[in-house]
N, C-alpha and C positions, 0 to 999 in steps of 0.2 A: 504493500500500500504506500502511496505517496500523495502528499497534500501540499498545496501552496508552493510548489516548485516553480511556478510562473512568476514569482516575485510581485504579484498583484497586477502584472501587465498581461492583457489579452493580446492575441495576434493582431498586429497592425497590417494594413494593406502594404504590400511591397516587402514585408519582413522575410517571408519564406524564400522569395527569389533572391533577396540579398544574402540570406544565409547560405542557400545552396550554391550560389555563384562563388562565394568566398571559400566554402568548403572544397569545392572543385579546384580552386586556385591554390589553396593551402590547407591541408588536412588538420593542422594544429592552430588554425586561426583563432579558435575560442580559448586556447590554452595560453596564448601570449608568448610562445617560445621565441618567435622571431620578430614579432611586431606587436604593438599595442592594439588589442581588438577593438577598443573604443574608437581609436583613430581610423582603423580600417572600416569598421561598420557604421561609424557616424552616430552611435548611440551611447548612452551612459552605461556605467558598470553594471547596474542591476538589470538594465534592458539586455545587455550582452548575455547575462546568466539566463534571462527569460527566453531569449531567442535560441540559445543553445538547447534549452529544455524543449521548447516547442517543436523544433526540427525533429527531435526524437519522438515526442509524444504523438505526432501525426504520421510517423513512419517514414519520413523522408531521409533521415540519416540514422546512423548507429555509432556507438562507441564501444570499444572492447571493455569487457567487465573487469579485466585485470591488466596489469602492466601499464605501459605508457599510454596516456590518453590522446586520442585523435578522433576525428570524425570523418566518415565516408558516407557517400550516398548509398542507400539500400537499393536492391533491385527495383523496388517500386519507385524510389526517389529518382533513379536513373531514367525510368520511363517518363516520369513527370517532367524532369529537367529537359529531356529530349523533345517532348511534344508540347508542353505548356509551362515553361519555366516561369512565366509571369503570372501564373495562376489566374487565367482569364476565362476558362471554361467552367460552366456549372458542374459538369461531370467531375472535374478535378476537385472542386469544393466538396462534392458528395463523397468522393474517395477519401479525401483527407478527414472529413467528419467521421466516416466509418472507422478509419484507423484510430481516431481519437476516442470515439465512444465505446470502442471495444478494448481499450488499453487499460485493463484493470490495475496493472502493476504500477504504471507511471502516471496515469490520469484517473485515479480512483473515483474522484467526485463525478467526472464525466461519465465513466462507466456506470456508476450507481444511478445517476440522473436518468439515463436512457434505458437501463436494463432492470433495475431493481425498484426504483421509485415509481409507485403506481398512481400517484396523484395526477390528475389531468389539470386541475386548477390548484394553485398552491401559493404559499407565502415563504419568505425566507425562513421563518421559524419552523414551518412544516418540514422543509427540506433539511435544515440543520439537525432537527430532532431525529428524523428518520436516518440520516446519514450517521449521526452519532451512535445510534443503536446498532447500525450495521458494523461500524468500526469495533464496538465493544464485543459484539457477537463473534467477530473474527479475531479476537484476542489482541487488538491493538489499542493504543491510547494516543489521542490527538487532541490538541487544544481546540476549544470551541471557536476561538478567533480564526484559526486556520480554516475550519470548515465554513465559517461565514465569508472569509475571503475567497474561498473556492466558489461559493454560491454567487457572489458578486461578479466573479470572473466569468462564470457560466452565462449569467444574464448579459454581460457586456459582449460575450462571444456571439450570442445568437439574437439579441435585440438591438437593432441600430440605435445609435445615440440620439438621432433625431426623434425617436419615439420615447426613449427613456429620459431624455433631457431636452424637451422642446423649449425653444426660446433661448437656450444656452449654447446651442451648437450651430455654427454656420453651415448652410447647405453644401458648401464646397470643402468643408473640413474633411481631411483624409484619415481621421483617427479611427474610423469604424473598423470592426473586424469583418473580413469578407464573408465569414460564415453567416452573417446576418441576412445574406441573400437567400439562404435556404428556407427561411420562414418557418422554422421549427418551434420557436418560442415567441410569445407576444405578451403584451400587458393586458391582463383581464380587467383590473380595476385600479386606476392610478391612485385613487384616494386611499384605498385599503392596502395598496402596494402588493397586489396579488398578480400572479402571472399564470399563463396557461400554455400547455403543449399544443401544437397545431399540426394538423395533417397537411403536408405540402401538396401543391397542385400537381396532378398527375403528369402534366407536360413538363414540369421542372426536373423530372428524373428520367434520364435516358434509359431505355430498357436494358442496355448492356451494363449500366452501372448496377442495376438491381441484380442482373445475372451474376455479376462478379461477386457480390456479397453472398448470394445463394450458394454458389459453387464453393466459395471459401469456407462457408459454414457447413457444407455437406460432407467435408472431410473424405472425399472419394466416393461417397454414395451416389448412385445415379437416380434413385427414386426418393423423392422428398415429399412429405405431407405438406399441404398448403397451410394447415394449422401450425406446423412447426416453423414455417417461414414467417408467419405472423407473430407467433407467441414466444418462441425460444429466445433466450438471452443471446445477445450479440447478432441475432439474425435481422433481416431487413425490416420486418414489422416493428421491432423494438427500436432500432437505432434510427429509422427514418420516420417514426411516428405514423405508420401506415394503418389506415382502417381497411377492412376487408374489401370494400368497393374499389379503392385505389389500388390495392395489391392485385386483385383479379384483373383489373384493367391493364396493369403493367405486364402481368404474366401472359395475357392474351397477345400483347404486342411482341413479347419475346417469342411466343409460339409462331406468330406470323413471320418472324425473321428466321425461323427454322432451327432454333437452338434447343427448344424443349417441346414436349407434348403435354398438354394439360388434360388430365384424365379425371372425369367426374363420375363417381359410382355412388351407390346408395350408402350414405354414411361415411364415405371416405373419398376426399378429393386430394389428388396429389399430382406432382409433375414428374415426368421422365426427362432426364437430361440426355439429349440425342448426340450432340457433338462433344468430342473429347477436348477439354481445355481446363485451365486452372485460373486462379484469381488474376495473376499477372497477364495471362493470355487474354482474358476479358478486358483488362485495362488497355492493352495494346490494340485490341479489336475496336474498342470505343474510340480511340484517337484516330485510327484508320478510317472508321465509319464517318466521323464528323469532318474529316479532311478530304474525303473523296469528292 
């Protein structure tokens, strides 16, 4: 479990590209072996720590667990850097969000929010109380302040600041997190400071993005229950806030593309994966599809 590793900074637009570009140029850029990372990256010391964390939390880079520290792009990061290094495509944001929302070890609060936290409408107190119970049940001990900071960071990750701080943010301000474009969280009631999880519009998720998640979670299985896709932890229904109508619509689109067969029988609806591929293969296929 890991909490507040973001130093209270959510991902800013342009950060991930800046991080990847400099990791490719110098694998020890965040360690300051040869040059001052603050000068190279153009951000403060705590933001450097935050960016180093975020690159790993969303699966773009990795560091060795032991020995000398350095960062390299992951195979997923290499694909993103080759096809969409500026993080301009919605599909890239969905992939990054998926990596973050399933990263229980390094982004525990994000994992909990999308996979364990069942409230549709909630306050900060609701979330912190439930997350605190989850931490205790798993034999850990974390300060309430750290959990509150994670909640604030989650809200700032998914709710554009124009909504959360109207009148205080200039429309051209570049401080928003790009994940706000996913429309997964919104303000339910400003006066009571409550928020709500939202189902994204079906057209905002490319079918190959959904397929990538399904195949990644299938762990080699070729037949998957639709109820598992919607309800299992770390699967598409949980991490993308999908209701059954949106999920079925997307599955039908994947079927029309020839990747799966949707089978509906009495009491058991499932899909058969027809084509042989894996998560990274789907990511590559997504970029090829949108660039044709």
